[in-house]
Backbone bond lengths (Angstrom), bond angles and torsions (degrees), N, CA, C in turn:
res aa  C-N    CA-C-N  psi(-1)  N-CA   C-N-CA  omega(-1)  CA-C   N-CA-C  phi
1 M - - - 1.471 - - 1.514 111.40 -
2 K 1.320 115.96 -37.01 1.468 118.08 -179.83 1.526 110.47 -61.47
3 I 1.319 113.60 -41.73 1.463 116.97 179.23 1.524 109.97 -64.01
4 F 1.352 116.11 -41.92 1.456 120.64 -179.14 1.528 110.92 -60.71
5 W 1.356 115.63 -49.81 1.465 117.57 -179.41 1.522 112.28 -68.89
6 G 1.339 115.76 -31.61 1.469 118.06 176.06 1.508 111.06 -63.37
7 A 1.337 116.09 -40.23 1.464 119.75 178.95 1.522 111.09 -64.73
8 I 1.357 115.12 -39.82 1.466 117.88 177.93 1.522 110.67 -63.91
9 A 1.364 115.63 -44.22 1.466 119.55 -179.84 1.520 110.62 -60.32
10 A 1.338 116.20 -42.67 1.465 119.70 178.82 1.510 110.65 -63.13
11 G 1.355 115.73 -39.73 1.454 119.14 179.06 1.508 112.50 -64.65
12 V 1.342 115.73 -39.63 1.474 119.57 177.46 1.512 110.52 -64.18
13 L 1.351 116.67 -41.06 1.462 120.67 179.63 1.517 111.03 -61.39
14 V 1.340 117.04 -46.30 1.460 120.78 178.91 1.518 110.72 -61.51
15 T 1.346 115.76 -42.44 1.459 119.51 179.57 1.516 111.36 -61.27
16 N 1.360 115.87 -42.50 1.460 119.61 -179.84 1.522 111.58 -65.75
17 L 1.336 115.15 -40.98 1.465 118.16 177.72 1.513 110.86 -62.64
18 S 1.350 116.18 -42.24 1.456 120.22 179.62 1.519 111.01 -62.27
19 A 1.362 115.13 -38.04 1.461 119.37 -179.14 1.521 110.74 -66.43
20 R 1.329 115.73 -34.31 1.468 118.85 -177.49 1.530 111.90 -81.62
21 A 1.317 116.56 -25.31 1.465 119.49 -174.70 1.520 110.91 -67.02
22 A 1.320 116.25 144.67 1.461 121.79 179.20 1.517 108.51 -144.37
23 V 1.307 115.81 165.46 1.463 122.41 174.01 1.519 107.36 -110.53
24 V 1.309 116.10 118.80 1.466 122.07 -179.17 1.524 108.41 -86.97
25 T 1.317 116.43 121.22 1.464 121.36 179.14 1.524 108.89 -88.83
26 V 1.332 115.52 117.92 1.467 121.96 -175.05 1.519 109.58 -118.67
27 I 1.311 116.22 134.82 1.459 122.84 171.04 1.519 106.04 -114.19
28 A 1.326 117.90 122.74 1.460 119.37 -168.58 1.516 112.88 -142.12
29 A 1.311 115.00 145.10 1.458 121.58 170.81 1.524 109.35 -71.04
30 G 1.337 115.60 150.67 1.461 120.28 -174.28 1.511 114.51 -62.24
31 G 1.330 117.92 -20.96 1.455 120.16 -177.36 1.515 114.56 -64.02
32 I 1.334 117.88 -19.37 1.464 121.22 -179.18 1.523 112.04 -99.49
33 E 1.330 117.93 -1.21 1.464 120.52 -172.06 1.524 112.95 -59.08
34 A 1.326 117.58 -46.46 1.465 119.92 -177.62 1.522 110.71 -61.53
35 A 1.320 117.38 -43.74 1.462 120.73 -179.00 1.527 111.18 -65.89
36 L 1.320 116.32 -44.30 1.461 119.39 -177.76 1.527 111.10 -67.82
37 N 1.317 117.60 -35.26 1.474 120.41 175.82 1.529 110.87 -61.11
38 H 1.336 116.37 -39.76 1.463 119.93 178.94 1.530 111.64 -69.81
39 M 1.325 116.64 -33.88 1.465 120.37 -174.65 1.526 114.22 -83.40
40 T 1.316 117.69 -24.37 1.462 120.65 -171.92 1.534 113.67 -56.50
41 P 1.339 120.12 -47.47 1.470 118.54 -179.67 1.527 112.58 -59.54
42 G 1.333 116.85 -42.34 1.456 120.13 179.95 1.517 112.16 -65.85
43 F 1.320 116.27 -38.77 1.465 120.54 178.16 1.517 110.60 -63.78
44 K 1.318 116.68 -43.37 1.468 120.74 179.76 1.529 110.65 -63.80
45 T 1.326 116.72 -41.00 1.462 120.10 179.23 1.529 111.30 -66.68
46 A 1.339 116.38 -41.75 1.458 120.81 -175.49 1.522 113.00 -73.27
47 T 1.338 117.56 -31.88 1.465 120.14 -171.39 1.523 114.69 -118.47
48 G 1.321 117.17 -20.74 1.461 120.19 -173.75 1.514 113.21 84.30
49 H 1.323 117.25 -7.60 1.462 120.90 -179.30 1.531 110.88 -86.67
50 D 1.311 115.29 153.59 1.462 121.32 175.10 1.526 108.57 -109.02
51 I 1.313 115.95 172.07 1.460 121.75 -177.90 1.523 109.53 -131.38
52 K 1.300 116.64 134.70 1.466 122.03 172.84 1.522 106.62 -119.71
53 V 1.340 116.69 114.85 1.462 121.18 -172.74 1.520 111.49 -115.58
54 T 1.311 116.38 135.92 1.455 122.71 168.61 1.516 107.57 -112.00
55 Y 1.340 115.79 115.89 1.465 120.75 179.41 1.527 109.61 -97.78
56 G 1.312 115.09 153.48 1.461 120.21 176.12 1.502 110.31 -169.55
57 P 1.335 117.43 172.81 1.459 120.39 173.73 1.526 109.95 -56.49
58 G 1.334 115.71 153.05 1.457 119.68 -176.54 1.514 113.88 -55.29
59 G 1.321 117.26 -43.46 1.456 120.65 179.98 1.515 112.17 -65.39
60 T 1.322 116.15 -38.18 1.465 120.17 178.31 1.528 110.59 -65.57
61 T 1.327 116.17 -40.42 1.460 120.63 178.08 1.523 110.84 -58.71
62 K 1.312 116.07 -46.73 1.467 119.99 179.98 1.524 111.12 -64.57
63 N 1.320 116.63 -41.16 1.473 119.63 179.71 1.527 111.83 -65.25
64 T 1.333 116.44 -33.01 1.461 119.81 176.67 1.523 110.39 -61.88
65 I 1.323 115.61 -41.96 1.473 119.75 178.23 1.520 110.59 -67.61
66 L 1.325 116.79 -42.53 1.463 120.33 178.86 1.522 111.17 -61.08
67 G 1.341 116.57 -31.03 1.457 121.05 -179.64 1.522 114.13 -76.38
68 G 1.318 116.91 -7.69 1.454 119.76 174.78 1.506 115.97 90.51
69 E 1.333 118.72 12.89 1.468 119.39 178.40 1.528 110.18 -65.29
70 R 1.321 117.34 138.59 1.464 121.01 -177.17 1.533 110.72 -75.33
71 F 1.323 115.00 145.32 1.459 121.35 -178.19 1.525 108.63 -161.33
72 D 1.324 114.77 173.09 1.465 121.18 174.03 1.523 111.80 -105.66
73 V 1.331 115.06 -47.60 1.468 121.20 -176.29 1.523 108.30 -134.23
74 V 1.319 116.04 138.25 1.461 120.89 172.03 1.516 108.16 -121.95
75 I 1.331 116.01 138.38 1.466 122.10 176.79 1.516 107.02 -120.87
76 V 1.320 115.75 116.36 1.461 121.08 -171.76 1.520 111.44 -126.07
77 Q 1.314 113.65 160.16 1.452 121.07 174.94 1.526 108.67 -96.89
78 S 1.327 116.20 143.48 1.461 120.33 179.54 1.537 109.36 -70.95
79 P 1.362 115.15 153.49 1.460 129.99 -2.29 1.533 111.00 -86.40
80 Y 1.346 116.00 163.51 1.467 118.99 -177.32 1.536 112.56 -147.17
81 P 1.330 119.41 36.01 1.474 119.21 -177.81 1.523 113.47 -61.30
82 E 1.346 117.11 -35.79 1.460 119.44 -178.25 1.528 111.37 -65.99
83 M 1.320 116.70 -30.11 1.455 120.71 179.75 1.527 111.00 -71.95
84 L 1.324 116.11 -36.08 1.461 120.19 -179.47 1.522 112.52 -73.31
85 N 1.320 116.57 -14.69 1.465 120.60 178.87 1.521 112.33 -89.31
86 T 1.319 116.31 12.58 1.464 120.72 177.55 1.529 108.82 -105.38
87 P 1.334 118.01 164.83 1.458 120.46 175.69 1.530 112.83 -84.89
88 H 1.336 117.43 8.11 1.456 120.96 -171.51 1.528 113.44 -92.88
89 V 1.324 117.87 -16.59 1.460 121.64 -172.60 1.527 109.70 -120.93
90 D 1.310 116.28 137.82 1.461 121.53 174.16 1.528 108.07 -85.38
91 A 1.317 116.75 98.03 1.464 121.11 -176.01 1.527 112.13 -61.41
92 R 1.328 116.87 -27.62 1.469 120.48 -179.47 1.522 112.04 -69.86
93 S 1.326 117.33 -16.75 1.469 120.77 -177.73 1.528 112.86 -88.25
94 E 1.307 118.08 6.35 1.474 122.62 -177.49 1.531 110.66 -50.65
95 T 1.350 115.55 121.33 1.466 121.30 -176.12 1.525 109.89 -132.78
96 P 1.335 118.20 102.45 1.469 120.20 178.14 1.528 110.67 -64.25
97 L 1.319 115.60 136.62 1.462 121.27 179.14 1.526 111.98 -108.17
98 G 1.304 116.66 -40.94 1.456 121.10 -177.96 1.507 109.06 168.83
99 S 1.303 117.13 -175.58 1.456 120.97 178.26 1.519 109.59 -135.59
100 I 1.327 115.19 156.22 1.461 120.78 -175.35 1.516 109.86 -126.83
101 Q 1.323 114.81 146.34 1.463 121.71 -178.02 1.521 110.94 -106.28
102 L 1.314 114.61 153.86 1.459 119.78 169.22 1.522 109.18 -74.92
103 A 1.324 115.49 139.67 1.463 120.19 -179.51 1.516 110.56 -125.08
104 V 1.304 114.96 150.80 1.465 122.14 170.64 1.531 107.30 -88.83
105 V 1.328 115.67 134.85 1.465 121.95 -175.23 1.530 108.73 -129.56
106 V 1.327 116.44 142.31 1.465 121.42 176.76 1.525 108.52 -134.33
107 R 1.339 116.44 167.26 1.457 120.21 172.23 1.529 109.01 -68.05
108 K 1.330 115.35 153.93 1.456 119.44 -174.13 1.521 113.58 -63.86
109 D 1.323 117.41 -25.26 1.469 120.04 -179.48 1.525 112.23 -94.88
110 A 1.330 117.40 8.58 1.470 120.65 -174.98 1.529 110.91 -98.35
111 P 1.343 116.86 153.17 1.473 119.89 174.31 1.529 110.36 -62.03
112 R 1.323 115.62 149.40 1.458 120.85 179.26 1.529 109.45 -94.28
113 P 1.308 117.51 115.02 1.466 119.91 -177.11 1.528 112.12 -73.17
114 D 1.312 115.16 160.14 1.465 121.61 175.14 1.525 108.69 -77.89
115 I 1.316 116.76 122.43 1.471 120.58 177.05 1.531 110.16 -128.63
116 S 1.321 116.35 26.22 1.463 121.12 -172.09 1.523 113.32 -73.62
117 T 1.314 117.41 -21.30 1.463 120.68 -177.99 1.531 108.90 -137.40
118 P 1.344 117.60 161.38 1.461 119.23 175.87 1.523 113.02 -57.57
119 S 1.332 117.49 -38.57 1.466 119.30 -179.92 1.523 111.51 -67.02
120 A 1.341 116.85 -35.13 1.466 120.33 177.46 1.526 110.53 -67.36
121 V 1.325 117.01 -39.95 1.467 120.54 177.58 1.526 110.01 -64.23
122 K 1.309 116.42 -42.87 1.467 120.56 179.35 1.523 110.86 -59.52
123 K 1.332 116.35 -45.44 1.463 120.28 178.80 1.523 110.76 -62.57
124 M 1.334 117.33 -43.39 1.459 120.79 179.87 1.525 110.79 -58.65
125 L 1.319 117.44 -44.54 1.458 121.26 -177.85 1.524 111.42 -68.77
126 L 1.311 117.09 -38.94 1.466 120.21 179.17 1.523 111.52 -68.87
127 D 1.332 116.55 -31.61 1.464 120.64 -178.80 1.526 112.85 -83.97
128 A 1.328 117.78 -16.08 1.465 121.42 -173.63 1.524 111.65 -66.25
129 R 1.335 115.11 147.59 1.464 120.97 175.35 1.526 110.43 -74.35
130 L 1.333 116.79 -49.44 1.457 121.77 179.62 1.527 108.43 -151.09
131 I 1.330 115.98 135.96 1.460 123.50 -177.86 1.518 108.11 -116.12
132 V 1.322 117.26 134.94 1.459 120.51 179.64 1.529 108.88 -123.76
133 Y 1.329 115.71 139.44 1.468 120.89 176.36 1.526 108.73 -156.00
134 P 1.344 118.04 163.56 1.470 120.29 -176.10 1.523 112.46 -62.31
135 N 1.315 115.03 144.53 1.464 121.66 -174.30 1.530 111.34 -73.79
136 P 1.324 118.55 115.88 1.473 120.03 178.13 1.525 112.22 -60.50
137 A 1.329 117.07 -33.28 1.467 120.26 -177.95 1.528 112.60 -66.06
138 S 1.337 117.16 -19.86 1.466 120.49 178.75 1.521 111.58 -87.80
139 G 1.327 116.44 2.12 1.455 120.84 -179.37 1.517 114.08 95.31
140 A 1.337 117.40 7.26 1.465 120.68 -178.17 1.525 110.66 -74.04
141 D 1.324 117.05 113.73 1.454 120.75 179.85 1.525 112.13 -64.67
142 A 1.342 117.38 -30.25 1.462 119.70 177.25 1.526 110.55 -61.78
143 G 1.330 116.24 -39.19 1.462 120.01 177.59 1.517 112.08 -67.09
144 L 1.329 116.80 -41.66 1.466 120.18 177.30 1.519 110.80 -62.48
145 S 1.332 115.64 -41.51 1.457 119.62 179.96 1.534 111.49 -65.60
146 F 1.343 116.39 -39.69 1.469 118.63 179.27 1.523 111.04 -69.53
147 N 1.328 117.53 -34.23 1.467 119.33 174.40 1.523 110.69 -58.86
148 D 1.328 116.01 -38.93 1.467 120.32 177.21 1.527 110.85 -63.62
149 T 1.349 116.44 -40.06 1.466 120.20 177.23 1.523 111.12 -62.01
150 L 1.325 116.48 -44.60 1.470 119.91 179.48 1.519 111.03 -62.02
151 A 1.328 116.07 -37.50 1.467 119.72 178.09 1.530 110.32 -66.59
152 R 1.323 117.38 -40.76 1.466 120.50 178.36 1.532 111.05 -62.79
153 L 1.334 115.42 -36.49 1.470 119.49 179.42 1.522 112.28 -79.52
154 G 1.322 116.97 -14.31 1.460 121.20 178.98 1.514 114.06 74.45
155 I 1.345 117.80 27.32 1.474 119.65 -175.56 1.532 112.25 -126.32
156 A 1.316 118.02 14.62 1.470 120.19 -176.29 1.521 111.67 -57.43
157 A 1.314 116.72 -49.06 1.469 120.03 -178.24 1.527 111.01 -68.61
158 T 1.317 117.05 -35.11 1.468 121.07 -176.55 1.523 111.81 -65.50
159 I 1.339 117.05 -42.33 1.463 118.20 -175.41 1.535 113.19 -94.73
160 A 1.323 116.90 -3.10 1.475 119.30 -179.03 1.529 113.02 -52.15
161 P 1.336 120.12 -41.70 1.472 119.43 -178.73 1.524 114.21 -65.25
162 K 1.322 117.66 -17.68 1.470 118.73 -178.24 1.534 111.52 -118.05
163 T 1.322 115.65 34.74 1.461 120.03 172.97 1.525 109.47 -115.58
164 R 1.325 114.70 149.08 1.457 121.13 174.67 1.522 107.42 -129.98
165 L 1.309 116.60 139.30 1.457 121.14 -174.51 1.526 110.51 -105.84
166 G 1.326 115.22 126.48 1.456 119.74 178.23 1.518 111.30 -80.02
167 E 1.317 115.91 148.45 1.461 121.98 178.85 1.523 109.64 -114.44
168 V 1.316 116.76 172.98 1.459 121.25 -178.09 1.523 111.55 -56.93
169 Y 1.350 116.84 -40.19 1.461 119.97 -176.51 1.530 112.75 -97.93
170 N 1.306 116.65 5.31 1.464 121.39 173.94 1.513 106.51 -147.36
171 R 1.319 115.03 71.97 1.447 121.07 -167.85 1.514 111.74 -64.48
172 S 1.329 114.07 151.91 1.459 120.15 -173.46 1.519 112.22 -60.83
173 M 1.322 118.56 -37.89 1.460 119.30 -178.55 1.533 112.06 -72.03
174 A 1.331 117.06 -26.70 1.471 119.87 174.54 1.519 109.89 -69.12
175 I 1.321 116.22 -38.56 1.468 120.80 176.94 1.530 109.74 -61.85
176 L 1.328 116.39 -43.53 1.462 121.08 178.16 1.523 110.70 -63.24
177 A 1.317 117.27 -44.22 1.468 120.75 -177.85 1.517 111.96 -61.80
178 R 1.328 116.88 -31.84 1.470 120.51 179.07 1.521 112.61 -77.32
179 G 1.313 117.35 -3.48 1.457 120.71 178.89 1.509 114.24 83.02
180 E 1.328 116.87 15.07 1.462 120.59 -179.08 1.527 112.25 -84.69
181 A 1.321 116.80 -5.51 1.465 122.95 174.26 1.519 106.72 -146.87
182 D 1.323 117.11 161.98 1.460 118.65 178.76 1.524 113.22 -110.76
183 I 1.335 117.47 -11.92 1.460 121.55 175.92 1.530 108.51 -134.36
184 G 1.315 116.36 133.74 1.458 121.17 174.11 1.518 109.97 -122.09
185 V 1.320 116.32 151.03 1.469 121.46 175.84 1.524 108.09 -136.30
186 T 1.326 116.42 128.66 1.462 121.16 175.45 1.521 107.51 -161.77
187 Y 1.335 116.96 178.46 1.457 119.47 176.22 1.518 110.14 -64.78
188 I 1.306 116.23 139.85 1.457 122.12 -173.39 1.533 112.07 -62.47
189 T 1.334 117.37 -28.52 1.460 120.34 -179.61 1.523 112.94 -79.59
190 E 1.334 116.90 -8.44 1.463 120.60 -176.82 1.520 113.14 -102.67
191 V 1.323 116.41 9.08 1.462 119.97 -179.75 1.525 107.98 -90.15
192 T 1.319 115.56 93.31 1.469 121.59 -179.32 1.526 112.36 -124.84
193 E 1.312 117.45 -2.42 1.465 121.62 -176.46 1.523 110.77 -70.28
194 P 1.343 118.58 128.60 1.462 119.94 174.42 1.532 110.12 -61.92
195 G 1.307 115.47 146.05 1.462 119.21 176.73 1.508 114.94 92.73
196 V 1.336 117.71 -1.04 1.469 120.24 176.06 1.518 108.50 -128.29
197 E 1.336 115.58 161.61 1.462 119.57 177.64 1.520 110.21 -145.97
198 V 1.313 114.50 151.53 1.459 121.48 -179.10 1.520 109.76 -78.70
199 V 1.333 115.92 128.76 1.472 120.89 171.99 1.522 108.84 -78.40
200 G 1.337 115.88 -43.49 1.454 120.88 179.69 1.512 109.97 158.46
201 P 1.331 117.37 170.20 1.461 120.63 178.44 1.521 111.74 -74.63
202 L 1.319 115.50 153.73 1.456 120.20 174.67 1.532 110.08 -67.40
203 P 1.322 117.90 149.14 1.465 119.90 178.41 1.531 111.67 -57.89
204 L 1.318 115.93 143.17 1.458 120.45 -177.65 1.528 112.55 -63.08
205 E 1.317 117.42 -24.07 1.473 119.56 179.75 1.524 112.62 -63.29
206 I 1.327 117.09 -25.02 1.469 119.85 -176.82 1.531 112.62 -120.62
207 S 1.329 117.28 2.91 1.460 119.28 -177.59 1.527 110.13 -152.93
208 T 1.318 116.79 105.39 1.463 121.40 179.44 1.525 110.16 -81.02
209 P 1.333 118.31 128.72 1.470 119.90 177.48 1.521 111.58 -57.00
210 T 1.323 115.27 149.68 1.460 122.39 -178.48 1.526 109.87 -101.54
211 A 1.321 116.40 127.25 1.460 120.69 -178.22 1.523 111.09 -77.20
212 L 1.323 115.62 143.17 1.470 123.35 172.39 1.524 107.83 -111.20
213 T 1.323 116.16 126.11 1.461 121.18 -173.72 1.519 110.16 -133.60
214 A 1.323 115.96 139.42 1.463 121.80 177.53 1.523 110.13 -101.06
215 F 1.340 115.52 143.69 1.458 122.69 174.48 1.518 108.82 -134.03
216 L 1.321 115.87 147.12 1.451 120.74 168.13 1.515 109.62 -83.94
217 A 1.321 115.96 151.18 1.456 120.10 171.09 1.526 109.08 -66.04
218 A 1.322 116.02 151.13 1.460 119.75 175.81 1.531 110.56 -62.02
219 K 1.329 115.82 -34.55 1.467 121.65 176.97 1.522 108.17 -131.60
220 P 1.330 117.22 78.33 1.462 119.58 -177.08 1.528 112.30 -64.33
221 I 1.316 114.27 151.45 1.467 120.33 176.93 1.527 109.41 -70.29
222 E 1.335 115.97 -41.37 1.462 122.92 -179.61 1.531 108.00 -127.09
223 P 1.313 118.50 82.15 1.477 121.48 -171.55 1.530 114.24 -56.63
224 A 1.316 117.61 -49.72 1.461 119.82 -176.20 1.523 111.52 -65.76
225 A 1.324 117.02 -43.84 1.467 120.77 179.52 1.520 111.07 -66.77
226 A 1.322 117.21 -36.19 1.464 120.85 178.27 1.527 110.47 -63.59
227 R 1.332 116.63 -46.11 1.466 119.77 177.76 1.519 110.98 -62.68
228 A 1.325 116.25 -37.51 1.460 120.01 179.47 1.527 110.96 -62.40
229 L 1.329 117.57 -40.01 1.457 120.16 -179.82 1.527 111.40 -66.79
230 V 1.325 117.19 -45.51 1.470 119.90 179.33 1.529 109.97 -61.82
231 N 1.310 116.95 -42.16 1.469 119.98 177.80 1.527 111.14 -63.03
232 Y 1.331 116.26 -39.57 1.463 120.56 -179.17 1.528 110.74 -65.74
233 M 1.319 117.00 -40.59 1.465 120.45 -177.51 1.527 112.72 -74.44
234 S 1.334 117.16 -21.91 1.466 120.16 -176.28 1.521 112.74 -106.46
235 R 1.329 118.03 7.54 1.461 120.23 -179.32 1.526 109.95 -69.11
236 A 1.323 115.61 155.98 1.470 120.85 -175.00 1.521 112.43 -60.92
237 D 1.343 117.69 -36.60 1.467 118.15 -176.67 1.526 112.79 -80.13
238 A 1.340 117.56 5.89 1.465 120.20 170.91 1.533 111.24 -85.31
239 I 1.318 117.04 -15.80 1.471 120.98 -175.79 1.528 112.61 -58.10
240 P 1.347 120.17 -44.40 1.471 119.03 178.19 1.535 113.25 -58.12
241 L 1.339 116.62 -36.50 1.463 119.04 177.93 1.521 110.06 -64.54
242 Y 1.329 116.85 -47.64 1.462 119.66 178.84 1.529 110.48 -57.69
243 K 1.318 116.55 -42.61 1.473 119.81 -179.96 1.523 110.86 -64.16
244 S 1.351 116.73 -38.30 1.462 119.81 -179.27 1.526 111.51 -65.30
245 L 1.333 116.46 -24.87 1.466 121.63 178.16 1.535 111.52 -93.98
246 R 1.323 115.27 10.57 1.473 123.67 175.31 1.532 112.51 68.95
247 M 1.319 115.23 29.71 1.455 119.71 171.24 1.526 108.68 -88.04
248 L 1.314 115.40 154.39 1.459 122.39 178.59 1.522 109.65 -106.88
249 P 1.338 118.48 167.73 1.461 120.26 171.87 1.527 109.93 -59.48
250 P 1.338 117.93 158.54 1.486 119.96 179.92 1.522 111.10 -58.17
251 Y 1.334 115.19 142.52 1.471 120.84 175.59 1.510 109.06 -98.17
């Protein structure tokens, strides 16, 4: 009888866990992908919930929300005022996660240029054969941010003929890895392509870090699980993970 009742108790426990489990629908900018990939197993173990994530360029992520697609949690790169002016996002749920810097990237067999000062970065870009970075027109916030850096340096028009823009299906770091460019620039958390390595972040004087922020949907599909995910990603003991992925505190 003990075995019989134990089996029933175990069955009830599994049923209850199944009833509580949910799938959190997340729409996220690519800058958080590495962190969320690391956190997902722990979140599933701690809560029983799973996560379904759609990643995309920052602009595409915002446009998806503006278009009214249903979701539980959105993670976006600043700025996002147009998104908060919709009925789709709970503005009160704004939860800063961290910020990401633009980094200079080279092939692993290439010399590492000096990027310690704005003048050194300017010289590196002027001397480069070909520079590749994410296409701003595709909604890539890294590309928009780098355009701002070029404007601050006053060399946007000068280097335009020797730049190539990466697309979603032909990413800028893949182009660099194939040797089709000698300098790449993208968010430091998005450098995952084999065959390339980060030289370092651009100086803060010419490149302001981009904040990553989580919001709940105004009408989440799974409200409790959605709140659990945002709480899990913003807990104090997540900070070492963010630091290990070279993210900074929120700006």
